[in-house]
N, C-alpha and C positions, 0 to 999 in steps of 0.2 A: 603556754597552756600547762597547767599541773597534772600529771598522771593520777588517774583515779586508783585509790588503794584500799579505801573501806570496803570491806566483803558485801555489806549490805547494800552500799550504793551500786555495786557491781552487779550483784543480782536484780536490783531495781532496774538498772539500766537494760539488762537483758530482757526482762519482762517486759518493760516499755517497748522495745523492738518487737517482742511477741505480739503484745497487743497492736502495736501501729501495724504489722504485717497481717493479722487476723482482720483488724478493720479494713485496710485496703482491699484485700481478698473479698470480704463480704460486699463492699461496695461494688467491687466490679462485678460480682456473681449477680447482685441485685440489678445492677444495669442492664446486663446481658443474660438472663437467667436460662442458659442451656447447657445440656450435657457436655456438649463440645466445648464451649468456653470453660466449664468448671475443669474438664480434663486437661486442657491446654494451660490453664493456670497451675494446676497441680504439677504437671510435667515440667512448667517453666520453673517452678521453685526448686522442685528436685534437681533439674539440672544445674541451676546456678549453686545449689549446695554441694553437689558433686565436684563442680569447678572449685570451689572456695577449699574443699578438702585436698583436692589435688594440688592447688597453690601453696597451701600451708602445712600438708603433711606429706604427701606422696613425693614431692620434689625434694624436701628436706632429708626425708628417711630413706627414699631409694634412688634418688638421682644424684644429688651433690649435698653431702651430709655437712659440709662446711659453710653453707648458706642458711641464715635464719632471715625469714620474711617478717617486716614489720606491718606490711600493708599491701594493697594490690598494686599501689604505684611502685613500690620496691620491686615486686615481681616483674613489673614490665621493663624497670630499669636493669634488673638482672638478665632478663631476655634479650635487650637490645645489647647489654656489654657482652653476653656470650656469642651473639651473633657477630659483633664486631671484632671479636678476639678470633674469630674463625673457629671456635669450638664446635667442630661437627661431629666428633666423638664425645658421647656423652661420658659421664664418670662411671665407673664400674657400679652397678647397682648393689645394694647391701642384700644380703639373703633373707628371705622371709623367716627363716628358722634362725632365732637368735641364740 
């Protein structure tokens, strides 16, 4: 499969993900329209977004600056490799003040 390089197609793909997410969330809320379910759905989305940020930004910038993740499977491989290598001590984190 060829990498997507056209900026217009990249934006279109991003907005299609947004549309699919909004549609799925709307269908879930319509199926079970309670405030509790709406709040749990919002919390779920927020937590997964924070995890994604952790995997692709925090690890690279504050834990191990040598590693670049290409996907969640790469992150899992990275974690397995670190535990197999006995890397109990994390690399020295970079300072927040650059």
